[in-house]
All heavy atoms as an XYZ file, in Angstrom:
1037
protein
N      75.143    112.775    153.913
C      76.050    113.519    154.768
C      76.737    114.582    153.933
O      77.118    114.361    152.797
C      77.072    112.548    155.371
C      78.018    113.231    156.322
S      78.841    112.086    157.435
C      77.518    111.768    158.568
N      76.939    115.752    154.520
C      77.568    116.853    153.796
C      79.078    116.705    153.782
O      79.654    115.991    154.595
C      77.195    118.196    154.437
O      77.626    118.176    155.790
C      75.713    118.457    154.348
N      79.710    117.410    152.875
C      81.167    117.405    152.785
C      81.745    118.122    153.996
O      81.212    119.139    154.428
C      81.573    118.117    151.494
C      83.044    118.036    151.233
O      83.862    118.250    152.135
N      83.394    117.727    150.011
N      82.848    117.609    154.544
C      83.411    118.183    155.759
C      83.856    119.625    155.583
O      83.967    120.346    156.555
C      84.574    117.333    156.262
O      85.612    117.358    155.322
N      84.103    120.047    154.363
C      84.532    121.420    154.169
C      83.408    122.410    154.450
O      83.636    123.599    154.535
C      85.084    121.622    152.756
O      84.072    121.366    151.813
N      82.165    121.922    154.590
C      81.066    122.821    154.912
C      81.102    123.234    156.377
O      80.491    124.215    156.750
C      79.702    122.175    154.607
O      79.555    121.015    155.416
C      79.576    121.830    153.145
N      81.787    122.505    157.210
C      81.971    122.867    158.611
C      83.425    123.249    158.770
O      84.299    122.405    158.703
C      81.631    121.699    159.553
C      80.194    121.248    159.342
C      81.850    122.101    160.997
C      79.819    120.028    160.128
N      83.688    124.504    158.963
C      85.068    124.971    159.017
C      85.475    125.351    160.427
O      84.883    126.254    161.012
C      85.253    126.174    158.093
O      86.551    126.682    158.243
N      86.474    124.674    161.000
C      86.922    125.046    162.326
C      87.885    126.219    162.318
O      88.406    126.609    163.343
C      87.618    123.777    162.822
C      88.143    123.150    161.588
C      87.142    123.490    160.503
N      88.158    126.788    161.166
C      89.061    127.933    161.093
C      88.285    129.216    161.356
O      87.078    129.247    161.271
C      89.712    127.993    159.714
N      89.010    130.279    161.662
C      88.372    131.576    161.822
C      88.315    132.016    163.266
O      88.504    131.226    164.187
N      88.007    133.295    163.449
C      88.064    133.910    164.763
C      87.083    133.369    165.777
O      87.400    133.251    166.944
N      85.853    133.051    165.372
C      84.841    132.646    166.333
C      84.602    131.147    166.359
O      83.681    130.675    167.022
C      83.526    133.362    166.030
C      83.641    134.858    166.258
O      84.430    135.268    167.128
O      82.950    135.606    165.551
N      85.383    130.366    165.627
C      85.171    128.925    165.583
C      85.439    128.312    166.955
O      86.292    128.768    167.701
C      86.088    128.290    164.539
N      84.695    127.283    167.261
C      84.847    126.599    168.543
C      85.459    125.231    168.334
O      85.449    124.693    167.232
C      83.490    126.434    169.237
O      82.675    125.556    168.429
C      82.786    127.765    169.436
N      85.952    124.671    169.404
C      86.478    123.313    169.322
C      85.338    122.334    169.023
O      85.553    121.303    168.394
C      87.280    122.933    170.591
C      86.362    122.711    171.786
C      88.139    121.704    170.335
N      84.129    122.665    169.425
C      82.987    121.808    169.103
C      82.761    121.734    167.596
O      82.435    120.673    167.062
C      81.720    122.306    169.813
C      81.713    122.055    171.303
C      82.463    123.108    172.128
O      82.985    124.095    171.539
O      82.531    122.943    173.354
N      82.968    122.859    166.898
C      82.871    122.834    165.434
C      83.997    121.999    164.827
O      83.792    121.279    163.851
C      82.911    124.247    164.861
C      81.622    125.052    164.965
C      81.842    126.472    164.460
C      80.510    124.375    164.199
N      85.188    122.094    165.397
C      86.309    121.275    164.923
C      86.005    119.793    165.121
O      86.270    118.973    164.239
C      87.595    121.663    165.649
N      85.433    119.441    166.261
C      85.052    118.044    166.528
C      84.005    117.563    165.531
O      84.112    116.465    164.998
C      84.486    117.906    167.951
C      85.492    117.577    168.998
C      86.077    116.180    168.867
O      85.333    115.170    168.879
O      87.306    116.087    168.759
N      82.999    118.387    165.285
C      81.957    118.014    164.323
C      82.562    117.819    162.936
O      82.224    116.864    162.229
C      80.860    119.079    164.295
N      83.467    118.710    162.554
C      84.133    118.582    161.257
C      84.970    117.307    161.205
O      85.011    116.625    160.180
C      85.000    119.811    160.985
N      85.647    116.963    162.309
C      86.464    115.750    162.353
C      85.589    114.504    162.177
O      85.912    113.628    161.377
C      87.254    115.668    163.658
C      88.050    114.407    163.729
C      87.746    113.279    164.443
C      89.245    114.111    163.017
N      88.687    112.310    164.210
C      89.614    112.802    163.349
C      90.031    114.846    162.131
C      90.750    112.203    162.819
C      91.167    114.244    161.601
C      91.518    112.938    161.947
N      84.505    114.425    162.924
C      83.637    113.249    162.819
C      83.075    113.122    161.406
O      83.018    112.028    160.850
C      82.513    113.324    163.851
C      82.963    113.230    165.311
C      81.767    113.391    166.244
C      83.714    111.945    165.609
N      82.711    114.228    160.813
C      82.218    114.211    159.443
C      83.324    113.803    158.472
O      83.095    113.030    157.540
C      81.669    115.586    159.087
C      80.891    115.601    157.799
C      80.207    116.930    157.579
O      79.659    117.507    158.514
O      80.261    117.389    156.411
N      84.520    114.304    158.682
C      85.644    114.001    157.788
C      86.022    112.524    157.823
O      86.515    111.992    156.826
C      86.855    114.867    158.147
N      85.791    111.860    158.950
C      86.158    110.436    159.029
C      85.326    109.572    158.097
O      85.745    108.473    157.749
C      86.049    109.890    160.464
O      84.710    109.992    160.920
C      86.990    110.608    161.413
N      84.163    110.064    157.680
C      83.333    109.292    156.756
C      83.541    109.699    155.299
O      82.925    109.121    154.409
C      81.834    109.427    157.111
O      81.444    110.781    156.947
C      81.556    108.941    158.524
N      84.385    110.684    155.060
C      84.644    111.135    153.685
C      85.436    110.073    152.935
O      86.182    109.288    153.528
C      85.407    112.455    153.697
N      85.292    110.057    151.642
C      85.995    109.047    150.845
C      87.429    109.440    150.519
O      88.222    108.587    150.150
C      85.233    108.764    149.534
O      85.053    110.000    148.842
C      83.884    108.131    149.818
N      87.773    110.719    150.664
C      89.150    111.139    150.384
C      89.841    111.561    151.679
O      89.198    112.124    152.574
C      89.192    112.258    149.341
C      88.941    113.654    149.875
C      87.487    113.961    150.227
O      86.587    113.234    149.796
O      87.261    114.927    150.968
N      91.145    111.277    151.809
C      91.852    111.584    153.051
C      92.062    113.076    153.303
O      92.335    113.477    154.434
C      93.199    110.870    152.895
C      93.384    110.728    151.421
C      92.005    110.597    150.837
N      91.911    113.920    152.281
C      92.138    115.354    152.461
C      91.178    115.974    153.468
O      91.508    116.958    154.116
C      92.053    116.098    151.131
C      93.293    115.893    150.293
O      94.346    115.525    150.857
O      93.215    116.088    149.067
N      89.992    115.408    153.611
C      89.024    115.946    154.569
C      89.600    115.887    155.987
O      89.465    116.833    156.753
C      87.712    115.177    154.488
N      90.262    114.770    156.330
C      90.897    114.661    157.653
C      92.202    115.447    157.692
O      92.500    116.115    158.675
C      91.146    113.194    158.021
C      89.893    112.459    158.428
S      90.224    110.841    159.182
C      90.653    109.879    157.758
N      92.995    115.354    156.628
C      94.304    116.016    156.577
C      94.181    117.522    156.856
O      94.990    118.094    157.570
C      94.970    115.773    155.230
C      96.387    116.323    155.132
C      97.017    116.105    153.769
N      97.373    114.695    153.569
C      96.785    113.895    152.684
N      95.804    114.334    151.897
N      97.163    112.645    152.559
N      93.147    118.150    156.296
C      92.945    119.594    156.482
C      92.748    119.963    157.953
O      93.001    121.100    158.340
C      91.741    120.078    155.683
C      91.999    120.233    154.209
C      90.848    120.937    153.513
N      89.587    120.196    153.573
C      89.189    119.317    152.657
N      89.946    119.052    151.625
N      88.035    118.715    152.764
N      92.273    119.049    158.760
C      91.996    119.326    160.173
C      93.158    118.949    161.092
O      93.118    119.242    162.283
C      90.742    118.574    160.610
C      89.465    118.995    159.891
C      88.346    118.009    160.194
C      89.079    120.406    160.282
N      94.191    118.308    160.544
C      95.289    117.808    161.363
C      96.486    118.767    161.347
O      96.859    119.278    160.292
C      95.722    116.426    160.872
C      94.607    115.389    160.984
S      95.046    113.792    160.274
C      95.898    113.067    161.668
N      97.068    118.959    162.513
C      98.327    119.703    162.618
C      99.390    118.877    161.895
O      99.365    117.642    161.971
C      98.682    119.875    164.097
C      99.844    120.761    164.339
N     101.137    120.325    164.196
C      99.906    122.066    164.699
C     101.965    121.316    164.464
N     101.241    122.390    164.780
N     100.334    119.487    161.197
C     101.345    118.717    160.470
C     102.151    117.750    161.350
O     102.646    116.739    160.858
C     102.261    119.783    159.868
C     101.488    121.041    159.899
C     100.487    120.927    161.007
N     102.268    118.042    162.633
C     103.028    117.178    163.537
C     102.135    116.315    164.418
O     102.570    115.800    165.449
C     103.952    118.038    164.394
C     105.000    118.756    163.560
C     105.900    119.632    164.397
O     106.310    119.189    165.484
O     106.177    120.766    163.970
N     100.894    116.128    164.010
C      99.943    115.324    164.781
C     100.454    113.888    164.947
O     101.052    113.312    164.039
C      98.594    115.310    164.067
S      97.315    114.398    164.939
N     100.191    113.332    166.112
C     100.515    111.936    166.414
C      99.211    111.233    166.779
O      98.402    111.769    167.539
C     101.519    111.831    167.588
C     101.708    110.388    168.014
C     102.839    112.462    167.197
N      99.013    110.026    166.217
C      97.801    109.251    166.481
C      98.201    107.892    167.031
O      99.001    107.179    166.417
C      96.962    109.084    165.196
C      95.698    108.287    165.491
C      96.618    110.439    164.600
N      97.652    107.552    168.197
C      97.853    106.243    168.821
C      96.556    105.482    168.591
O      95.490    105.922    169.039
C      98.158    106.379    170.331
C      98.371    105.012    170.958
C      99.358    107.287    170.556
N      96.632    104.348    167.889
C      95.402    103.665    167.466
C      95.668    102.210    167.130
O      96.799    101.740    167.219
C      94.821    104.391    166.242
C      95.706    104.288    165.038
N      95.416    103.488    163.982
C      96.902    104.879    164.737
C      96.369    103.594    163.066
N      97.286    104.433    163.511
N      94.630    101.520    166.741
C      94.636    100.139    166.259
C      94.773     99.151    167.417
O      95.324     99.488    168.469
C      95.732     99.908    165.213
N      94.257     97.957    167.219
C      94.301     96.953    168.289
C      95.714     96.624    168.779
O      95.900     96.286    169.932
C      93.658     95.718    167.659
C      92.845     96.226    166.528
C      93.538     97.475    166.037
N      96.699     96.771    167.901
C      98.074     96.443    168.300
C      98.835     97.653    168.821
O      99.995     97.554    169.169
C      98.857     95.790    167.140
C      98.240     94.463    166.760
C      98.924     96.722    165.936
N      98.204     98.825    168.847
C      98.830    100.010    169.406
C      99.814    100.691    168.481
O     100.961    100.921    168.828
N      99.377    101.059    167.294
C     100.227    101.795    166.357
C     100.381    103.234    166.808
O      99.459    103.809    167.388
C      99.607    101.785    164.960
C      99.571    100.427    164.305
C      98.843    100.514    162.981
N      99.447    101.484    162.093
C     100.071    101.193    160.952
N     100.164     99.939    160.568
N     100.584    102.135    160.195
N     101.523    103.819    166.522
C     101.766    105.242    166.755
C     102.206    105.814    165.417
O     103.275    105.482    164.907
C     102.846    105.467    167.843
C     102.405    104.825    169.153
C     103.108    106.966    168.016
C     103.459    104.863    170.245
N     101.352    106.660    164.840
C     101.581    107.151    163.486
C     101.523    108.668    163.420
O     100.802    109.307    164.196
C     100.494    106.618    162.531
C     100.669    105.152    162.195
O     101.811    104.665    162.195
O      99.648    104.488    161.919
N     102.245    109.211    162.449
C     102.095    110.608    162.072
C     100.922    110.738    161.115
O     100.211    109.764    160.837
N     100.740    111.914    160.576
C      99.575    112.212    159.740
C      99.473    111.260    158.550
O      98.456    110.582    158.366
C      99.615    113.681    159.250
C      98.504    113.951    158.242
C      99.516    114.637    160.425
N     100.500    111.191    157.716
C     100.404    110.405    156.482
C     100.284    108.906    156.749
O      99.524    108.212    156.065
C     101.573    110.720    155.553
C     101.556    112.160    155.036
C     100.234    112.576    154.389
O      99.644    111.773    153.624
O      99.793    113.718    154.639
N     101.012    108.404    157.736
C     100.907    106.976    158.067
C      99.508    106.647    158.585
O      98.924    105.614    158.228
C     101.964    106.583    159.086
N      98.936    107.516    159.413
C      97.585    107.292    159.924
C      96.567    107.320    158.796
O      95.692    106.452    158.712
C      97.222    108.341    160.985
C      95.778    108.273    161.410
C      95.318    107.216    162.178
C      94.884    109.250    161.010
C      93.978    107.144    162.553
C      93.549    109.188    161.389
C      93.096    108.129    162.164
N      96.675    108.311    157.906
C      95.727    108.396    156.798
C      95.853    107.190    155.864
O      94.855    106.676    155.366
C      95.915    109.702    156.033
C      95.573    110.970    156.828
C      95.924    112.213    156.015
C      94.131    110.990    157.276
N      97.067    106.720    155.648
C      97.271    105.534    154.829
C      96.661    104.297    155.468
O      96.007    103.491    154.804
N      96.867    104.139    156.773
C      96.286    103.010    157.504
C      94.761    103.062    157.431
O      94.108    102.049    157.171
C      96.742    103.026    158.968
C      96.070    102.006    159.811
N      96.472    100.689    159.841
C      95.009    102.097    160.653
C      95.687    100.017    160.662
N      94.800    100.858    161.167
N      94.204    104.246    157.642
C      92.750    104.401    157.615
C      92.191    104.060    156.237
O      91.152    103.407    156.133
C      92.363    105.848    158.010
O      92.869    106.095    159.332
C      90.870    106.060    158.015
N      92.878    104.455    155.188
C      92.416    104.164    153.826
C      92.423    102.662    153.538
O      91.543    102.163    152.832
C      93.294    104.895    152.814
N      93.386    101.939    154.088
C      93.469    100.494    153.873
C      92.473     99.721    154.738
O      92.119     98.591    154.417
C      94.875     99.998    154.158
C      95.902    100.425    153.136
C      97.271     99.797    153.385
N      97.803    100.089    154.703
C      98.488    101.179    155.035
N      98.712    102.108    154.129
N      98.954    101.351    156.251
N      92.041    100.302    155.828
C      91.180     99.620    156.797
C      89.823     99.263    156.222
O      89.300     98.180    156.440
C      90.999    100.529    158.026
C      90.174    100.001    159.167
C      90.852     98.792    159.808
C      89.980    101.094    160.207
N      89.223    100.155    155.514
C      87.858     99.994    155.029
C      87.135    101.305    155.232
O      87.531    102.130    156.056
N      86.077    101.504    154.519
C      85.353    102.779    154.585
C      84.575    102.894    155.886
O      83.850    101.984    156.271
C      84.407    102.898    153.409
C      83.726    104.242    153.356
C      83.018    104.467    152.032
N      82.462    105.792    151.998
C      81.309    106.137    152.578
N      80.626    105.246    153.244
N      80.867    107.377    152.508
N      84.740    104.034    156.564
C      83.941    104.323    157.750
C      82.627    104.897    157.242
O      82.597    105.956    156.611
C      84.670    105.302    158.692
C      85.964    104.659    159.186
C      83.765    105.700    159.858
C      86.837    105.578    160.016
N      81.546    104.171    157.487
C      80.243    104.554    156.949
C      79.463    105.465    157.880
O      78.576    106.193    157.440
C      79.398    103.314    156.650
O      79.212    102.581    157.868
C      80.085    102.422    155.618
N      79.759    105.406    159.169
C      79.054    106.238    160.153
C      79.922    106.348    161.394
O      80.703    105.444    161.707
C      77.711    105.612    160.515
N      79.784    107.464    162.096
C      80.506    107.645    163.357
C      79.644    108.499    164.284
O      78.990    109.440    163.832
C      81.906    108.264    163.137
C      81.814    109.636    162.537
C      82.701    108.291    164.420
N      79.627    108.111    165.548
C      78.902    108.875    166.564
C      79.781    108.980    167.801
O      80.516    108.047    168.130
C      77.599    108.193    166.941
C      76.552    108.232    165.848
C      75.251    107.638    166.315
O      75.199    106.470    166.673
N      74.210    108.447    166.315
N      79.680    110.107    168.482
C      80.414    110.316    169.734
C      79.401    110.453    170.875
O      78.361    111.098    170.715
C      81.277    111.565    169.642
N      79.719    109.822    172.005
C      78.862    109.847    173.185
C      79.667    110.321    174.392
O      80.886    110.171    174.421
C      78.336    108.435    173.495
C      77.583    107.800    172.358
C      78.227    106.954    171.456
C      76.226    108.045    172.186
C      77.538    106.369    170.418
C      75.533    107.463    171.142
C      76.190    106.621    170.263
O      75.507    106.048    169.218
N      78.964    110.799    175.393
C      79.607    111.204    176.652
C      80.813    112.109    176.406
O      81.894    111.894    176.939
C      80.009    109.975    177.481
C      78.823    109.105    177.845
O      77.712    109.650    178.001
O      79.001    107.885    177.975
N      80.615    113.123    175.598
C      81.695    114.026    175.208
C      82.028    114.980    176.361
O      81.139    115.598    176.937
C      81.309    114.830    173.953
C      82.415    115.806    173.562
C      80.969    113.888    172.803
N      83.306    115.060    176.684
C      83.810    115.996    177.691
C      84.843    116.885    177.018
O      85.741    116.386    176.337
C      84.482    115.234    178.856
O      83.532    114.353    179.436
C      85.012    116.186    179.901
N      84.715    118.196    177.213
C      85.662    119.148    176.632
C      86.327    119.918    177.761
O      85.652    120.505    178.597
C      84.957    120.136    175.671
C      85.956    121.129    175.096
C      84.233    119.388    174.568
N      87.656    119.869    177.785
C      88.437    120.670    178.733
C      89.131    121.755    177.923
O      89.873    121.461    176.982
C      89.484    119.810    179.443
C      88.883    118.753    180.336
C      89.978    117.882    180.916
O      90.532    117.048    180.217
N      90.300    118.118    182.177
N      88.900    123.009    178.292
C      89.469    124.136    177.558
C      90.631    124.739    178.334
O      90.535    124.934    179.541
C      88.407    125.197    177.330
C      87.352    124.779    176.339
C      86.233    125.820    176.260
N      85.225    125.424    175.295
C      84.295    124.513    175.524
N      84.228    123.898    176.668
N      83.416    124.217    174.577
N      91.676    125.048    177.596
C      92.841    125.728    178.145
C      93.101    126.928    177.241
O      92.309    127.193    176.342
C      94.036    124.776    178.212
C      93.745    123.568    179.074
C      93.265    122.393    178.509
C      93.926    123.609    180.449
C      92.982    121.279    179.293
C      93.641    122.511    181.246
C      93.170    121.346    180.660
N      94.177    127.619    177.424
C      94.447    128.834    176.665
C      94.205    128.643    175.165
O      93.202    129.089    174.633
C      95.873    129.313    176.952
C      96.204    130.616    176.271
O      95.280    131.416    176.027
O      97.389    130.838    175.978
N      95.108    128.001    174.460
C      94.964    127.766    173.020
C      94.895    126.277    172.720
O      95.253    125.826    171.646
C      96.134    128.396    172.274
C      96.083    129.915    172.313
C      97.226    130.570    171.594
N      97.749    129.751    170.510
C      99.003    129.775    170.100
N      99.870    130.574    170.673
N      99.406    129.024    169.112
N      94.405    125.508    173.682
C      94.336    124.070    173.536
C      93.034    123.575    174.139
O      92.521    124.164    175.088
C      95.520    123.416    174.263
C      95.505    121.903    174.201
S      96.856    121.170    175.154
C      96.291    121.420    176.810
N      92.516    122.497    173.601
C      91.339    121.851    174.173
C      91.534    120.345    174.075
O      92.124    119.844    173.108
C      90.075    122.273    173.439
N      91.068    119.642    175.099
C      91.127    118.180    175.114
C      89.693    117.671    175.092
O      88.886    118.032    175.950
C      91.868    117.655    176.353
C      93.287    118.215    176.395
C      91.868    116.124    176.355
C      94.020    117.939    177.691
N      89.398    116.842    174.106
C      88.068    116.260    173.965
C      88.185    114.766    174.247
O      88.999    114.076    173.629
C      87.495    116.503    172.554
C      86.145    115.815    172.389
C      87.393    117.990    172.273
N      87.379    114.282    175.183
C      87.328    112.855    175.498
C      85.902    112.377    175.239
O      84.941    113.080    175.554
C      87.685    112.611    176.967
O      88.969    113.113    177.243
N      85.782    111.193    174.661
C      84.451    110.669    174.362
C      84.515    109.169    174.118
O      85.587    108.589    174.000
C      83.857    111.363    173.135
S      84.745    111.044    171.600
N      83.356    108.581    174.056
C      83.211    107.225    173.544
C      82.748    107.392    172.105
O      81.906    108.240    171.808
C      82.185    106.448    174.353
C      82.514    106.313    175.830
C      81.399    105.576    176.558
C      83.845    105.612    176.037
N      83.324    106.609    171.224
C      83.067    106.769    169.794
C      82.657    105.431    169.212
O      83.233    104.410    169.558
C      84.352    107.275    169.156
C      84.279    107.611    167.715
C      85.564    108.283    167.271
O      85.895    109.357    167.747
N      86.282    107.648    166.370
N      81.674    105.449    168.345
C      81.231    104.227    167.681
C      81.284    104.454    166.184
O      80.763    105.453    165.684
C      79.809    103.886    168.125
C      79.326    102.554    167.615
C      78.006    102.162    168.251
O      78.025    101.729    169.416
O      76.977    102.323    167.576
N      81.950    103.531    165.485
C      82.124    103.660    164.041
C      81.614    102.412    163.345
O      81.824    101.300    163.839
C      83.606    103.828    163.695
C      84.244    105.051    164.298
S      86.046    105.021    164.193
C      86.425    103.851    165.497
N      80.968    102.589    162.216
C      80.622    101.479    161.339
C      81.671    101.415    160.247
O      81.869    102.398    159.531
N      82.366    100.282    160.147
C      83.444    100.158    159.161
C      83.082     99.055    158.169
O      82.840     97.910    158.555
C      84.794     99.843    159.837
C      85.146    100.940    160.848
C      85.897     99.695    158.786
C      86.384    100.668    161.661
N      83.060     99.425    156.898
C      82.774     98.467    155.835
C      84.099     97.855    155.382
O      84.762     98.377    154.497
C      82.063     99.161    154.678
N      84.488     96.771    156.044
C      85.736     96.100    155.682
C      85.644     95.525    154.276
O      86.618     95.521    153.531
C      86.074     94.998    156.688
C      86.469     95.533    158.039
C      85.621     95.400    159.133
C      87.686     96.181    158.225
C      85.988     95.891    160.369
C      88.049     96.670    159.465
C      87.194     96.526    160.542
N      84.460     95.032    153.915
C      84.206     94.532    152.563
C      82.950     95.222    152.041
O      81.949     95.329    152.762
C      84.012     93.013    152.569
C      85.236     92.204    153.019
C      84.885     90.740    153.188
C      86.372     92.370    152.016
N      82.975     95.685    150.797
C      81.875     96.506    150.278
C      80.490     95.855    150.343
O      79.506     96.534    150.532
C      82.271     96.767    148.823
C      83.728     96.494    148.748
C      84.046     95.506    149.829
N      80.388     94.546    150.194
C      79.079     93.898    150.116
C      78.533     93.450    151.469
O      77.427     92.908    151.527
C      79.155     92.692    149.172
C      79.474     93.115    147.747
O      79.171     94.270    147.400
O      80.042     92.293    147.004
N      79.282     93.650    152.530
C      78.843     93.192    153.847
C      78.363     94.358    154.707
O      78.749     95.505    154.493
C      79.986     92.465    154.557
C      80.496     91.194    153.882
C      81.637     90.592    154.692
C      79.377     90.178    153.717
N      77.553     94.038    155.686
C      77.093     95.039    156.650
C      78.310     95.583    157.394
O      79.185     94.817    157.797
C      76.125     94.380    157.659
O      75.026     93.842    156.920
C      75.643     95.381    158.680
N      78.375     96.902    157.600
C      79.518     97.472    158.328
C      79.667     96.872    159.728
O      78.684     96.597    160.406
C      79.171     98.965    158.406
C      78.268     99.191    157.242
C      77.460     97.927    157.106
N      80.895     96.650    160.123
C      81.245     96.119    161.436
C      81.327     97.296    162.409
O      81.937     98.315    162.103
C      82.597     95.405    161.341
C      83.014     94.733    162.611
C      82.456     93.523    162.989
C      83.973     95.309    163.427
C      82.846     92.896    164.163
C      84.368     94.695    164.599
C      83.806     93.485    164.968
N      80.705     97.147    163.579
C      80.705     98.224    164.567
C      81.953     98.117    165.443
O      82.246     97.065    165.998
C      79.439     98.173    165.446
C      79.508     99.228    166.547
C      78.204     98.387    164.582
N      82.693     99.221    165.523
C      83.888     99.306    166.365
C      83.664    100.443    167.351
O      83.293    101.550    166.950
C      85.157     99.583    165.518
C      86.362     99.820    166.405
C      85.407     98.438    164.560
N      83.881    100.158    168.627
C      83.782    101.188    169.655
C      85.179    101.511    170.166
O      86.038    100.641    170.223
C      82.915    100.728    170.818
C      81.459    100.593    170.461
C      80.622    100.245    171.681
O      81.121     99.742    172.683
N      79.331    100.510    171.589
N      85.363    102.772    170.545
C      86.652    103.204    171.083
C      86.427    104.328    172.082
O      85.494    105.114    171.947
C      87.569    103.689    169.965
N      87.295    104.359    173.075
C      87.402    105.542    173.923
C      88.394    106.433    173.193
O      89.483    105.999    172.822
C      87.911    105.166    175.303
N      87.998    107.675    172.944
C      88.831    108.576    172.149
C      89.224    109.800    172.961
O      88.414    110.333    173.719
C      88.081    109.017    170.896
N      90.467    110.206    172.784
C      90.950    111.466    173.336
C      91.598    112.227    172.192
O      92.465    111.693    171.498
C      91.983    111.237    174.456
O      91.374    110.464    175.489
C      92.481    112.559    175.022
N      91.132    113.461    171.977
C      91.694    114.304    170.930
C      92.173    115.614    171.551
O      91.444    116.243    172.312
C      90.647    114.579    169.839
C      90.390    113.366    168.969
C      89.437    113.665    167.832
N      88.052    113.511    168.219
C      87.390    112.350    168.224
N      88.005    111.238    167.856
N      86.127    112.303    168.584
N      93.397    115.990    171.215
C      93.974    117.253    171.680
C      93.994    118.196    170.494
O      94.606    117.908    169.461
C      95.402    117.045    172.241
C      96.012    118.387    172.656
C      95.383    116.065    173.408
N      93.312    119.325    170.650
C      93.204    120.332    169.604
C      94.015    121.556    169.984
O      93.986    121.987    171.140
C      91.745    120.746    169.432
C      90.864    119.669    168.891
C      90.143    118.746    169.606
C      90.603    119.389    167.517
N      89.455    117.919    168.766
C      89.712    118.293    167.473
C      91.031    119.965    166.323
C      89.251    117.767    166.266
C      90.564    119.434    165.130
C      89.683    118.344    165.108
N      94.731    122.129    169.015
C      95.476    123.379    169.207
C      94.847    124.461    168.352
O      94.516    124.222    167.187
C      96.936    123.210    168.806
C      97.767    122.227    169.625
C      99.175    122.138    169.051
C      97.801    122.640    171.078
N      94.733    125.634    168.929
C      94.189    126.755    168.163
C      95.332    127.623    167.658
O      96.227    128.002    168.411
C      93.258    127.596    169.015
C      92.597    128.671    168.196
C      91.561    129.403    168.966
N      90.972    130.383    168.075
C      89.697    130.642    168.009
N      88.874    130.024    168.801
N      89.250    131.533    167.165
N      95.299    127.929    166.375
C      96.301    128.788    165.754
C      95.575    129.786    164.868
O      94.349    129.819    164.834
C      97.277    127.945    164.929
O      96.598    127.411    163.802
N      96.324    130.572    164.127
C      95.694    131.507    163.190
C      94.880    130.772    162.131
O      93.924    131.310    161.592
C      96.755    132.363    162.519
C      97.382    133.340    163.474
C      98.371    134.230    162.781
N      99.073    135.006    163.786
C     100.268    135.480    163.649
N     100.926    135.279    162.528
N     100.833    136.173    164.599
N      95.276    129.544    161.846
C      94.564    128.738    160.857
C      93.304    128.098    161.431
O      92.564    127.445    160.709
C      95.497    127.655    160.309
N      93.074    128.252    162.725
C      91.919    127.635    163.374
C      92.338    126.453    164.224
O      93.511    126.265    164.540
N      91.385    125.639    164.611
C      91.655    124.459    165.438
C      92.232    123.347    164.573
O      91.697    123.044    163.511
C      90.369    123.963    166.094
C      89.867    124.878    167.163
C      88.887    125.821    167.038
C      90.339    124.954    168.501
N      88.722    126.470    168.223
C      89.591    125.961    169.152
C      91.316    124.271    169.229
C      89.793    126.295    170.474
C      91.506    124.605    170.551
C      90.760    125.605    171.168
N      93.341    122.749    165.038
C      93.967    121.627    164.337
C      94.224    120.508    165.332
O      94.661    120.743    166.468
C      95.300    122.052    163.689
C      95.141    123.067    162.582
C      94.373    122.492    161.401
N      94.151    123.465    160.362
C      92.993    124.080    160.138
N      91.960    123.855    160.903
N      92.868    124.923    159.149
N      93.969    119.287    164.888
C      94.179    118.105    165.725
C      95.678    117.879    165.902
O      96.406    117.724    164.919
C      93.532    116.887    165.080
C      93.577    115.599    165.882
C      92.763    115.727    167.167
C      93.050    114.444    165.037
N      96.139    117.864    167.157
C      97.564    117.696    167.445
C      97.887    116.295    167.950
O      99.009    115.815    167.780
C      98.021    118.728    168.478
N      96.916    115.642    168.592
C      97.153    114.303    169.135
C      95.810    113.605    169.273
O      94.818    114.219    169.667
C      97.819    114.388    170.513
C      98.133    113.062    171.102
N      99.324    112.421    170.869
C      97.416    112.244    171.894
C      99.324    111.262    171.517
N      98.168    111.136    172.138
N      95.793    112.312    168.946
C      94.579    111.524    169.139
C      94.973    110.141    169.609
O      95.919    109.547    169.105
C      93.767    111.416    167.842
C      92.495    110.589    168.010
S      91.345    110.680    166.612
C      92.298    109.956    165.290
N      94.223    109.642    170.588
C      94.393    108.256    171.026
C      93.043    107.580    170.989
O      92.052    108.082    171.526
C      94.965    108.173    172.435
C      95.145    106.722    172.849
C      96.059    106.564    174.020
O      96.683    107.480    174.496
N      96.148    105.327    174.504
N      93.007    106.440    170.305
C      91.797    105.628    170.211
C      92.091    104.297    170.895
O      92.985    103.574    170.487
C      91.410    105.380    168.750
C      91.073    106.612    167.927
C      90.949    106.250    166.447
C      89.787    107.239    168.422
N      91.343    103.990    171.936
C      91.490    102.720    172.649
C      90.229    101.895    172.373
O      89.138    102.244    172.823
C      91.669    102.958    174.141
N      90.379    100.819    171.631
C      89.240     99.985    171.286
C      88.599     99.406    172.530
O      89.264     99.084    173.502
C      89.682     98.814    170.397
C      90.127     99.240    169.049
C      89.144     98.765    167.989
N      89.609     99.163    166.685
C      89.909     98.306    165.731
N      89.816     97.028    165.941
N      90.284     98.748    164.558
N      87.300     99.259    172.459
C      86.567     98.611    173.548
C      85.582     97.628    172.950
O      85.177     97.766    171.803
C      85.884     99.624    174.452
C      85.142    100.721    173.777
C      84.559    101.724    174.759
N      83.645    101.110    175.676
C      82.404    101.478    175.884
N      81.920    102.516    175.249
N      81.642    100.861    176.730
N      85.226     96.656    173.717
C      84.256     95.658    173.277
C      82.844     96.204    173.446
O      82.537     96.768    174.507
C      84.408     94.367    174.078
C      85.742     93.677    173.879
C      85.907     93.207    172.450
O      84.977     92.758    171.789
N      87.122     93.356    171.930
N      81.988     96.061    172.442
C      80.597     96.496    172.602
C      79.930     95.741    173.745
O      80.208     94.557    173.961
C      79.939     96.147    171.268
C      81.058     95.984    170.310
C      82.239     95.526    171.107
N      79.065     96.406    174.502
C      78.372     95.709    175.590
C      77.473     94.607    175.051
O      76.956     94.700    173.951
C      77.557     96.799    176.277
C      77.604     97.988    175.390
C      78.695     97.786    174.392
N      77.271     93.580    175.856
C      76.363     92.483    175.478
C      77.100     91.368    174.932
O      77.123     90.554    174.271
């Protein structure tokens, strides 16, 4: 997998789809800066089975303690575009290596991401991940 900095959501012609691709790629990076670069400084993330509500640094810290995300895929992606904002809704599947020697555990979530466009490009302003049970 390539480094997330190779997909840049900044710039005049960048699309929210490029920002989404960069986000999914950044979630598998080993350093938190890949995600941090894509997040608005006031971003709020609603996540985890117990319903945590975190800002940027708390979310990145939680993610680092969780285990390495080895793969992520988004399905049934819907994009709603507004003036300088876009809302992306999808089903997301992540492989998380809670322990290095074990097969990654598959976690599914319904995800909603709110992106804001600024001079710096698209930045994640809000994300909600609602865990779901895998079918079967």
